[in-house]
N, C-alpha and C positions, 0 to 999 in steps of 0.2 A: 332653563336652556341653556345653563352651562353644559350640561351632563348631553342636549341635543347636539350641539354643536361639536363638541368632542368624540360623539357617537358618529356624527358624520362625518369628521374628520378623520377619524379610524376606519371608517369603511372606506373613505377615497384611497387611504395607505396602504389597505390590505389589496383594494383592488391594482393600485400601481405595482404592485408589489408580486401581484401574481403571475404575469408572466416571467420573472425571473424565475420566480420558485419554479413553474412548467419546466422551464427550458433545464434549470438544474438537474431537475428528477429524469428529465429524457437522455441528457448527455449523461449523469450517472448510473444511469439502467444502462443504455449503450454499453459503456465502458466496461460494465460489470458482467455482462451475460455477454457480449459479441467475440470475445478473445476465448473466453471457454469455451463456444462453439467452435468459432473456424480452425483452434489449431487440432482438434478430430478430424475436422472435415479434409484438411489439407492432408492429414496422413491417412485417411481410409475410405476419400470421397472423390479428391480431384487425383485425376486421372495423370495431367499434364504435371512429373514433376516439377520440372522448371518453376511453373506458375506456383506452386507450392512453397517452391523455397522462397522465393521471391515473398511472395504474401506475408512465411513468418518474420525473415529479415525486416521488414520493414515494419511490423508490427512489434516485434522484437527492439528492436530501435528505437521506437518512442516509447514504448513501458518499459524497458529495462533501463540503461545509462539513461536515458535523456531525464527520466523522471528522476531520476537521482539527482544528475547535477542542476536540475530546476531548484534545488534546495538553496543554491547559493543565489537566489534573487533577493534574498530576503536580506544578505548584507549588504546588499545595495537601498534598502528602503529605509531611511531615517529613522523612522520612529520605532519599527523592528531593532536597528542598528544599535540605537544608545538604548534597548532593552538588554541586548545583546552585552554591550558594555559594563552594564549596571552587575552581570554574571558572566564573570568569563572564566569561570570554571567549566562550565558546563558550554558555553559556544565556544570558546577559543584554547581552553588548553587541556580537555578530554579531547577532541575529535585530534589533534595534532600527535596526542599522545596516542591515540587509537592507529592512525597512519605511519606513523614512524616506529610502532611497536608492531605492527602487521606485516611493514615490509622486513623489517627485523628477525623477525621469526620465521618469515618464509625462506628468506636466502640464508638464515643462520642456524635451522632447526629440520631439516629436509624430513626428520623421521616423524616429527609432529604435526606435518601439514594437511595429511589427511586428516586427523583429530580437529586441526583448529578448523578444517571445513565443515566438519562436523558441527562444530558449536556455530560456526556461523550461519549457516543453513538454519539451524533450529532457529538462531533467533532470528534470522529473517520472515521464515513463516510467521513466527509468533506476532512478529513486526508486522506482517500482511492482515492477519484477522485482528489486531488492537485497531488498522483504521477501518475493519467492517465496522468496530464496537462502533469506534469515533461517527460512521457514517450513518449508522441505527441510530445513535445519540440526533442527529441530526437531525434527521427524518422525524424521529419522535416532537423535536421542538420547532418542528415547521409545520406540524399536524397540529399542535397543540395539545399533544397528547399524554403528556405527563413525560419526567425523565425514564430511559431506560432501564430497565428491572435486572434487579442482580441475577433472575429466573435467565430473560433475555442473556447477560452476558456468561454466564455459565456454558449455555446451552454454544454460542461460539465458540468460545474459547477450549470447552471441551472437543471441539471439530477441531481446533487446530491443532492439539494434543497430537490427535488420531493421524492428521495431516503428514507430520513431523515424523511418528512412528513407521507411516509408508511410503514416508521421498526416499530414503535413502537405498533401497533396494530399486531403483527405477532412474538412480544417478549414481555417476562415476567419480568420486571423491580421493579416491588413491588408495582405499583399505579395501582391497580384494581378500583379504584373509577374513576379513568378517560378511564375508555375501551371506553363509548361513545365518549367523545374526541376524543381518537384515532382512533376510526373509521372514524370521519369526519377527521382528518388530512390526512388519507390515503385516502380519497376519493378527497380530496383537491391533496394529491402526485399524483395521479392518471391524475387528470384533466393536473396539468402542465407537466405533462410525453408527454402529446398527444400534447405539444408545441415542442417537438424536433423535430420529422420531420420540423416543419416550420424553427426551429432555421439552423437545417443543409443546409435545403433549400436555406436559406441565405447564410449561411457560405460559402457554394460552387460558390454563383452568386460573393459575396465580394473578396473570397480570390483564383486567378487564380491557383494557386498552386494545389489546391483539384482537380482541374477538367485533371491534368495532371499527377498529382501524384498519383499513386493507392495505392500504399503502406500508404501513409499519411491518405488520404480515409478511407482507411481500419482500421487503428488503431481511427481516430475519429470517424468511425461508433461502434469500441467497447466499446471506454469511455462513446460512449452515452447512448449503450444500456448495460450498468454495472450495474444499477440496477433494468432495467426493470422486473427479475425474480421478486421482491419483488409485483408487480402487475399481476404478471401471476398465483402464487400460493399460496395456504392459508396456508402453513404447512412452520414451521419457518427454517429449514433447506432445502428446495427449493428456500424459496424466498430469505435469505439471507446468509446461509451459505459459496455457494459456491463462490461470490463475495467476501465475507471476505478470504477468502483460496487462492483465487485469485489475491487478494493484496497482501498476505504472500508469493506466490510464484512470483509474479513479482518482491517483493523487495529482495528476495533471488536470484535471477540471476542476478542484478546489484551487490548483496552484493559477488556473486562467481568473477565477473567481476573485483571489485575492490581487490580482496585478493588476484586472480593467478596473477595480478598484483606486487604485493609486492616479493621482492625474500629472502629466497629460496618462489618457488612459494608453493610447497608440505607443507610445516610447517604451512605457512600463511591459507592454507585452512583446514587443519587439525586444527588448534587454531580456526578457525571462527568453524567448525562444534564441537569441544570440546566444546567453548563456548556457541555455542547453544543448544546444548543438556541439557547441565547442566542446562542454564539458562531456558529452557524449563520446566524440570523437575519439576524446583523450583515453576515457574509459575504456573505449571498446579496444585500442591501442592496450591500453595494460595489459587487458584478459588474457590478447594473444602474444605478450610479450613473452610467457614461457615457453615457448612453441620456436622463438627465434634463437637459435644457437649460437647464435654469435655474440648474443649480450651476456656480457658478463653477470652484469646484475639483474638476471629477466626475473628473478622470482623474488626479490626484492621489489621492483615495481610491480607486480603482480600482488604481491602482500602490501602494498602502498593502495592498491584500487580497493582491496577485502577493506582496510583500514579506513577508507573513505565512505564504501556504502555503509560501515558500522557508525559511523558519524553522522551519517544521514537518517539512521534510528537515535542515534542521540539529541541528535537538534530536532528532527519530529516530534521526538517525545517531548521536549520543551517548550516547542513552539503551538501546538496543541493542545495544551493542556490548560484546557477552559476551565478547570478549577481554578487557577490563580487570576488574580484580577487584572493583571494587565493582560495575559492571554484573552479575557473571555473581553474585554473591553475592544481589543484590537480586532477579533474577529466576529464580534459582535457587528462592529462599525462595518466591519467588511461584505456581512453576511446577513443585512438588515433583513434580506427578501426571506431569511429562513427566522430571525427571531424577532422583527419586529409583528405582530400581531393584534 
């Protein structure tokens, strides 16, 4: 009798959460694929250059600094804020040091700016793929197919390394003297990417869930091909901006779920949108600061921007660390439609 009641209740709960799960999967799929397709489309297919530019500007605003600023919402959440206070080094001290250190380094170490940017972008692309690893874990949990395997994670991180190697020949970071080396790294990244199909085959052989769970396999393929445009296009927007925007839109889907779970939901979402918009405007102004010759501290402002984005990396690595007890409980509560099966 008790078992029958439990099973009936569980079935009702599963059906109740099915709609939220389907909406989440649709939104995260669109967030992942749409920008990667639209970026090259605007550059190589759209005939109206003004429309193409407007499309990229809108997508970049939402997918870039808007998503970075959205992390600030967690400081407005009482439960997460108490966790921050219990771990001040990660959530207060290190972010502050990154912002101040970035400002000082870019203002007073002009010869090092290009190398600092190289380190920054390498970290950024690694951060992008770590999010895809987390997304795959959510899909695995939501489909009840077991935790993500070492072979899936290896495949995704090898793809990230290849993307990092190919990135610098397509982006100006102030190290023009290293152009031949960046070209060689691009070729090396392309060779490394050729190993991805092999790793995918190994993953499918080693992980039975990939052979029976098409959704999990699809998200592994999406993550593995995330940086592929780097080796298909020779312009920066087509090659790198698509996946950068995709990362930001993915993050906003996750943040939307977290925010709507706090009551009242409308006020929480309004707080998220307001903080993200204001933060994005300020960060965009900081990005443009070096081009404003009248600003004496223009490079310090830009360096502070770099520090804020790196602080976002550090905060995210802590907030979404689900192997930690608090974070696991916090996210399980907000993503009940993923974890309650």
